[in-house]
C-alpha positions, -999 to +999 in steps of 0.1 A: +258+021-276+221+015-270+228-017-252+251+000-228+226+027-220+199+001-216+219-020-192+229+011-173+193+022-170+182-012-159+209-013-133+199+021-119+163+012-118+169-022-101+191-005-075+165+022-068+139-002-056+159-013-025+136-021+004+136+004+032+138-023+059+174-028+051+181+007+065+161+002+097+178+011+130+198-016+148+183-008+182+147-015+172+145-035+140+107-041+143+099-004+142+095+004+106+068+031+109+076+068+108+078+083+143+067+117+133+033+107+118+003+105+140-028+085+131-059+107+130-088+098+154-112+091+125-088+065+111-084+049+145-122+046+148-124+030+113-096+006+121-112-005+154-145-010+136-127-032+111-112-052+139-147-056+155-161-069+122-133-094+119-140-106+154-177-112+147-188-149+144-202-147+109-217-182+109-246-170+131-255-140+108-281-141+082-273-135+045-285-099+045-264-091+076-233-105+060-240-084+029-243-053+050-210-061+068-193-066+034-206-032+022-195-016+054-160-031+051-157-020+015-168+016+023-143+018+052-115+005+030-122+031+003-123+059+030-090+047+044-074+047+009-085+083+003-072+095+037-037+082+029-032+110+003-007+088-016+000+082-052-010+048-064+006+034-096-007+002-111+016-024-126+004-015-161+012+022-155+047+013-142+053-008-173+042+020-196+064+045-178+094+022-182+087+016-219+085+054-224+118+059-207+134+032-228+121+048-260+132+083-250+167+072-240 
């Protein structure tokens, strides 16, 4: 009986992680982003700054300038992560959750 419930739970979990690109509209398959969401102006500014930093020729910069750019990129990335307001689960946390579900069921 435990094997049947285990197999059933594994099947349900594996089917629940279906990529959302499968259900994209046929008219515009490249449009995956949500149409209702607008990108705030602050985020646009940060993204343009990241693109500017990527476009810079870093071979002409000194060591301290490169270090400052790396620090700036890291700070912008952390700010962008916090503006997403999403829930992030690590692989370890997902494994622990699955193990707890197995033990409970």
